[in-house]
C-alpha positions as CSV (number, residue, x, y, z in Angstrom):
1,M,0.4,0.4,0.2
2,N,2.6,2.8,1.1
3,K,4.5,1.5,-1.9
4,F,1.6,2.2,-4.2
5,L,0.7,5.3,-2.5
6,F,3.9,7.0,-2.3
7,K,5.9,6.2,-5.1
8,Q,7.1,9.2,-6.9
9,I,5.9,9.7,-10.5
10,D,6.6,12.3,-12.9
11,N,3.8,15.4,-12.5
12,T,3.6,16.6,-16.0
13,G,0.2,15.5,-16.3
14,L,-1.2,17.1,-13.1
15,T,0.9,20.6,-13.9
16,L,-0.8,20.5,-16.9
17,F,-4.0,19.9,-16.1
18,R,-3.8,22.5,-13.7
19,I,-3.6,24.7,-16.8
20,V,-6.4,23.3,-18.4
21,F,-8.4,23.5,-15.3
22,G,-7.4,26.9,-14.5
23,L,-8.8,28.0,-18.0
24,L,-12.1,26.1,-18.1
25,I,-12.8,27.2,-14.4
26,T,-11.7,31.0,-15.5
27,L,-14.4,30.6,-18.5
28,E,-17.0,29.0,-16.1
29,A,-16.9,32.2,-13.9
30,F,-16.5,34.9,-16.4
31,G,-19.1,33.0,-19.1
32,A,-21.9,32.9,-16.2
33,I,-21.3,37.2,-16.1
34,A,-21.2,37.6,-19.7
35,T,-24.4,34.8,-20.6
36,G,-26.9,36.6,-17.9
37,W,-26.6,33.5,-16.6
38,V,-25.5,35.3,-13.0
39,K,-28.5,38.1,-13.9
40,R,-31.0,35.3,-14.3
41,V,-30.4,33.0,-11.7
42,L,-29.2,35.0,-8.4
43,V,-29.4,38.4,-8.8
44,D,-33.2,39.4,-10.4
45,P,-35.4,36.6,-8.5
46,E,-36.8,38.1,-5.2
47,F,-36.4,34.7,-3.8
48,T,-33.6,31.6,-4.3
49,F,-33.9,28.3,-3.6
50,N,-31.1,26.9,-1.8
51,F,-30.1,23.6,-0.7
52,I,-32.2,22.5,2.1
53,G,-29.9,23.3,5.3
54,F,-28.0,26.2,3.4
55,D,-30.3,28.9,4.9
56,F,-27.5,30.9,5.4
57,L,-25.7,30.8,2.0
58,Q,-28.1,34.1,0.4
59,N,-27.3,36.0,-3.0
60,I,-25.9,39.2,-3.2
61,Q,-28.4,41.9,-3.4
62,G,-27.2,44.6,-6.2
63,P,-24.3,44.1,-8.3
64,G,-22.8,42.0,-5.5
65,M,-23.4,38.8,-7.4
66,Y,-21.5,40.0,-10.0
67,V,-18.1,41.4,-8.1
68,Y,-18.4,37.8,-6.7
69,F,-17.8,36.1,-9.8
70,A,-15.4,38.2,-10.8
71,L,-13.1,37.2,-8.4
72,M,-14.0,33.8,-9.0
73,G,-12.4,34.6,-12.7
74,I,-9.1,36.5,-11.5
75,F,-8.8,33.1,-8.7
76,G,-8.9,31.3,-11.3
77,I,-6.7,32.8,-13.9
78,G,-4.3,32.7,-10.4
79,V,-5.0,28.3,-10.9
80,M,-4.3,28.7,-14.7
81,L,-0.5,30.4,-14.3
82,G,0.0,29.1,-11.3
83,Y,0.3,32.4,-9.2
84,K,-0.6,31.9,-5.3
85,Y,-1.7,28.5,-6.1
86,R,-2.7,27.5,-2.9
87,M,-4.4,30.2,-2.5
88,S,-6.2,31.3,-5.4
89,M,-7.3,27.7,-5.7
90,F,-8.8,27.3,-2.0
91,A,-10.5,30.8,-3.2
92,Y,-12.0,29.8,-5.7
93,A,-13.4,26.4,-4.6
94,F,-14.8,28.3,-1.5
95,L,-16.3,30.9,-3.6
96,W,-18.0,28.1,-6.1
97,T,-19.4,25.9,-3.5
98,G,-21.0,28.7,-2.1
99,A,-22.6,29.4,-5.2
100,Y,-23.6,26.2,-5.8
101,F,-25.2,25.4,-2.6
102,M,-27.0,29.0,-2.4
103,Q,-29.4,28.0,-5.5
104,K,-31.1,24.4,-6.6
105,T,-32.8,25.6,-9.8
106,S,-30.0,26.2,-12.7
107,Y,-28.5,22.9,-11.8
108,N,-25.9,20.8,-13.7
109,N,-24.2,17.8,-12.5
110,H,-20.5,19.5,-13.7
111,Y,-21.5,22.0,-11.0
112,Y,-21.1,19.6,-8.8
113,L,-18.2,17.8,-9.9
114,M,-16.5,21.0,-10.0
115,V,-17.2,21.1,-6.5
116,L,-15.3,18.1,-5.8
117,L,-12.5,18.6,-8.2
118,C,-11.8,22.3,-7.1
119,W,-11.7,21.1,-3.4
120,L,-9.7,18.0,-4.5
121,M,-6.9,20.4,-6.5
122,V,-6.5,22.7,-3.1
123,F,-4.8,19.3,-1.8
124,L,-2.6,18.7,-5.2
125,P,0.5,20.1,-5.7
126,A,-0.2,20.8,-9.0
127,N,2.3,24.1,-9.0
128,K,5.5,22.7,-9.3
129,R,6.3,23.2,-12.8
130,Y,5.1,25.5,-15.6
131,S,3.9,28.1,-13.0
132,F,4.9,31.8,-11.6
133,D,5.5,30.2,-8.6
134,V,8.2,28.2,-9.9
135,K,9.3,31.3,-11.3
136,F,9.5,33.4,-9.2
137,K,11.0,30.8,-7.0
138,P,13.0,28.5,-8.7
139,S,14.1,26.6,-6.0
140,F,10.1,25.7,-5.2
141,K,10.4,23.5,-8.8
142,K,9.8,19.7,-8.6
143,I,9.9,17.0,-11.3
144,S,7.4,14.5,-9.2
145,M,4.8,13.4,-6.8
146,P,3.4,10.7,-4.4
147,Q,0.9,8.4,-7.1
148,W,-2.1,8.9,-4.8
149,C,-1.7,12.6,-6.3
150,K,-3.1,11.1,-9.9
151,W,-5.1,8.2,-8.0
152,M,-7.3,10.5,-6.6
153,V,-8.6,11.9,-9.6
154,I,-8.7,8.8,-11.9
155,L,-11.1,7.4,-8.9
156,Q,-13.4,10.1,-8.7
157,V,-13.5,10.4,-12.4
158,L,-14.4,6.6,-12.1
159,I,-16.8,7.4,-9.7
160,V,-19.3,9.4,-11.6
161,F,-18.9,8.0,-15.4
162,T,-19.4,4.5,-13.9
163,Y,-22.9,5.8,-11.9
164,G,-23.5,7.5,-15.1
165,S,-23.5,4.2,-16.7
166,V,-25.5,2.2,-14.6
167,A,-28.1,5.2,-13.7
168,K,-29.1,4.7,-17.3
169,W,-30.1,1.1,-17.1
170,Y,-33.9,2.1,-17.0
171,P,-36.7,1.4,-19.4
172,D,-37.3,4.9,-20.7
173,W,-33.2,5.1,-21.4
174,I,-33.1,1.4,-22.9
175,N,-35.8,1.3,-25.3
176,G,-34.8,5.1,-26.7
177,T,-37.7,7.0,-25.2
178,A,-35.3,9.3,-22.9
179,P,-33.3,10.0,-25.9
180,S,-35.9,10.6,-28.4
181,M,-37.6,13.4,-25.9
182,F,-34.1,15.5,-25.8
183,M,-33.8,15.3,-29.4
184,K,-37.0,16.4,-30.4
185,S,-35.6,20.1,-30.0
186,K,-32.5,19.5,-31.9
187,S,-34.4,19.3,-35.4
188,N,-32.9,22.7,-36.9
189,Y,-29.6,22.1,-36.1
190,W,-27.6,22.5,-38.9
191,L,-26.7,19.0,-40.7
192,I,-27.3,16.8,-38.2
193,G,-30.8,18.2,-37.1
194,G,-32.6,15.0,-39.1
195,L,-30.4,12.5,-38.3
196,L,-31.2,12.9,-34.8
197,Q,-34.9,12.6,-34.9
198,E,-34.0,9.1,-36.6
199,S,-35.4,6.3,-33.9
200,W,-32.2,4.3,-34.6
201,T,-30.0,7.4,-33.5
202,H,-31.9,7.1,-30.3
203,Y,-31.2,3.6,-29.8
204,V,-27.7,4.7,-30.5
205,I,-27.2,7.5,-28.3
206,A,-29.2,4.8,-25.3
207,Y,-26.9,2.1,-25.6
208,F,-23.3,4.2,-26.6
209,G,-23.9,6.3,-24.0
210,I,-24.3,3.2,-21.7
211,I,-21.2,1.5,-22.6
212,F,-19.4,4.9,-23.1
213,D,-19.5,5.9,-19.7
214,L,-18.9,2.3,-17.7
215,L,-15.7,1.5,-20.1
216,I,-14.6,4.9,-20.7
217,I,-11.7,4.2,-17.8
218,P,-10.8,1.2,-17.4
219,M,-10.2,2.1,-21.5
220,L,-8.1,4.7,-20.7
221,L,-6.5,2.6,-18.1
222,W,-5.5,0.4,-20.3
223,K,-2.7,0.9,-22.3
224,P,-3.9,-1.4,-25.9
225,T,-7.4,0.6,-25.6
226,R,-5.8,4.4,-24.6
227,L,-5.8,5.6,-27.6
228,L,-9.3,4.2,-28.8
229,G,-10.3,5.5,-25.7
230,F,-9.1,9.0,-25.7
231,Y,-10.8,9.1,-29.7
232,M,-14.2,7.9,-28.0
233,S,-14.1,10.6,-25.2
234,L,-13.4,13.3,-28.1
235,F,-16.1,12.2,-30.0
236,F,-18.6,11.3,-27.1
237,H,-17.9,15.1,-25.0
238,L,-18.0,16.7,-28.4
239,F,-20.9,15.8,-29.7
240,N,-22.7,16.3,-26.1
241,S,-21.2,20.1,-26.3
242,I,-22.4,20.4,-29.8
243,V,-25.8,19.0,-29.3
244,F,-26.7,19.8,-25.8
245,Q,-24.2,22.6,-24.8
246,V,-23.3,21.4,-21.4
247,G,-20.7,24.3,-20.5
248,I,-17.4,23.6,-19.4
249,F,-18.1,19.8,-18.6
250,P,-17.2,18.2,-21.9
251,Y,-13.5,20.1,-22.5
252,M,-12.9,19.0,-18.6
253,S,-13.6,15.8,-19.1
254,I,-10.8,15.2,-22.3
255,A,-8.3,16.8,-19.9
256,F,-9.2,14.0,-18.2
257,A,-6.7,12.8,-20.3
258,L,-3.5,13.8,-18.9
259,F,-4.2,11.4,-16.0
260,F,-3.8,8.5,-18.0
261,F,-1.2,8.8,-21.1
262,T,2.5,8.4,-20.0
263,S,4.5,12.0,-19.4
264,E,6.9,11.2,-22.2
265,T,3.7,10.6,-24.8
266,I,2.1,13.6,-23.0
267,Q,5.5,15.8,-23.4
268,K,5.8,14.4,-27.3
269,R,2.2,15.4,-28.1
270,F,3.1,19.0,-26.8
271,R,6.2,19.7,-27.9
272,L,7.7,20.4,-24.4
273,K,11.5,19.4,-23.3
274,E,10.8,19.2,-19.5
275,E,12.8,16.8,-17.8
276,I,11.4,14.0,-16.8
277,Y,11.3,11.8,-13.7
278,K,12.4,8.5,-14.1
279,G,13.2,7.2,-10.5
280,Q,11.5,4.7,-8.4
281,E,11.5,6.3,-4.8
282,V,9.0,5.9,-2.4
283,I,9.1,8.8,-0.1
284,I,6.5,8.2,3.0
285,P,5.1,11.4,4.7
286,K,4.5,12.3,8.0
287,Y,0.8,12.4,7.0
288,K,0.4,9.2,5.8
289,N,-2.3,7.9,8.1
290,I,-4.0,11.3,7.7
291,L,-4.3,11.2,4.0
292,I,-5.2,7.3,3.9
293,V,-7.8,7.7,6.7
294,C,-9.9,10.9,5.1
295,S,-9.1,9.5,1.5
296,A,-11.0,6.7,3.0
297,F,-13.6,8.7,4.3
298,F,-14.0,10.9,1.0
299,F,-14.3,8.0,-1.1
300,M,-16.6,5.8,0.9
301,F,-18.8,9.3,1.2
302,Q,-18.8,9.6,-2.8
303,I,-19.6,5.8,-3.2
304,G,-22.2,5.7,-1.0
305,L,-24.0,9.7,-1.6
306,P,-25.5,8.0,-4.8
307,L,-27.2,5.1,-3.2
308,R,-28.9,7.0,-0.8
309,H,-32.6,7.0,-3.2
310,W,-32.7,2.9,-2.4
311,A,-33.6,3.4,1.3
312,I,-36.3,6.5,0.0
313,N,-39.5,5.1,-0.8
314,D,-40.9,5.5,-4.5
315,D,-38.9,6.1,-7.4
316,V,-36.3,8.9,-7.4
317,L,-37.1,9.6,-11.0
318,W,-40.9,10.5,-9.6
319,T,-39.5,12.0,-6.7
320,E,-36.5,13.6,-7.0
321,E,-35.5,12.5,-3.8
322,G,-31.8,11.3,-4.1
323,H,-31.5,12.5,-7.5
324,R,-28.6,15.5,-7.1
325,M,-25.0,14.4,-6.4
326,S,-25.8,11.4,-8.0
327,W,-24.3,11.7,-11.6
328,R,-28.0,11.1,-12.5
329,M,-27.3,12.6,-16.2
330,M,-29.9,13.5,-19.1
331,L,-32.3,10.7,-17.4
332,R,-35.8,12.3,-17.8
333,S,-37.8,15.2,-18.9
334,K,-41.0,16.8,-17.0
335,S,-43.3,19.0,-17.2
336,G,-45.9,19.9,-14.8
337,T,-48.9,22.2,-13.3
338,L,-49.0,23.4,-9.6
339,T,-51.5,25.9,-8.0
340,I,-51.0,26.9,-4.8
341,Y,-54.4,27.9,-2.2
342,I,-53.9,30.1,1.0
343,V,-56.5,28.7,3.5
344,N,-57.8,30.8,6.2
345,K,-57.9,28.4,9.5
346,E,-61.0,30.3,11.1
347,T,-63.1,30.7,8.2
348,G,-62.2,27.9,5.7
349,G,-62.5,30.3,2.9
350,K,-59.2,29.9,0.3
351,V,-57.7,32.2,-2.4
352,V,-55.3,31.2,-5.0
353,Y,-51.9,32.1,-4.8
354,D,-49.9,33.2,-7.8
355,Y,-46.2,32.8,-6.9
356,R,-45.2,33.6,-10.6
357,N,-45.4,37.3,-9.4
358,Q,-42.2,36.4,-6.9
359,L,-40.6,33.8,-8.8
360,S,-38.4,33.5,-12.3
361,K,-39.8,31.8,-15.1
362,K,-37.2,29.2,-14.8
363,Q,-38.0,28.9,-11.2
364,S,-41.9,28.5,-11.9
365,R,-41.3,25.9,-14.0
366,S,-38.7,24.0,-11.5
367,L,-41.8,24.7,-8.6
368,S,-44.6,22.3,-10.4
369,K,-41.5,19.8,-11.0
370,K,-39.4,19.3,-7.4
371,P,-41.2,18.3,-4.2
372,D,-38.7,20.0,-2.4
373,L,-39.1,23.3,-4.1
374,I,-42.7,23.5,-2.7
375,W,-41.9,22.9,0.8
376,Q,-39.5,25.4,0.7
377,L,-41.2,28.1,-0.7
């Protein structure tokens, strides 16, 4: 165990991933402002649906949320450049976690994945080269890292994609119903719009999605299938980006390949001429026991959390209980209507409460489909 976790390996993949990850989270923060997401979700609404138990996290009134996301963008640049990396990564992780839990009307699985990855990256030595921290302090440079750094990210990604596959093992996905619903609005897409309406396309999407999510990490881990897995990953994630516009997630997923290819291959492809660590040192740190215990609890939690819906009565696809933070991606589409009455307990009289006067259009649509939002209102 000690040899596996603490054997020193080359850190080219991690340090390059930091640059890509930093760029993506910077685009996420500034993009949220530029596309109007911050305005629609956090500025305009009079009322926000925070995660239950996080009532203390409320959006900042006025232009405060723009400043909030602009600060995140600045810290993202710090991560990308490796400038005061630990502080920049911690600050971004802290602010992004707050933004995630302060509202749930606009929910996306990659928002939660970003929370997890940001906190993981806080503890990884991702600034040991290709960074301003090294430029300003050359003695800080290091070309190796403990092997556990790589496996922390790989295990997290394995959990995400495995549960993403398992969640699709249900009738409406397997018989193509769910993919067909998602494709109805894509008929106007140039060149591929008509193709996306074909029933056989829906079956291909359904079964390819199941197989890809289940096998992509093992394929990337096994050298004979690694290159094929990478090309499959490129196709799958670029297709999702084009068809579903799911933000930075496809590009972040492609960047995970940096943890699977050898440093020699990576440096050759990026035309780098940095020294590659080829030693066999095993350096066991003083924090070994803390690392093992904390990592064990973290991954047990990550494995157990998506299974919680089995302890809750009724179907998660209907009740929504256990849906979030469970990697249940692109599984169903819902619509509904809701009427709320205010009842006078003394007279028995009742009047209709028009929640649309207080909520945004997106909040109103979500309210009719998600019981926890109704309870919170």
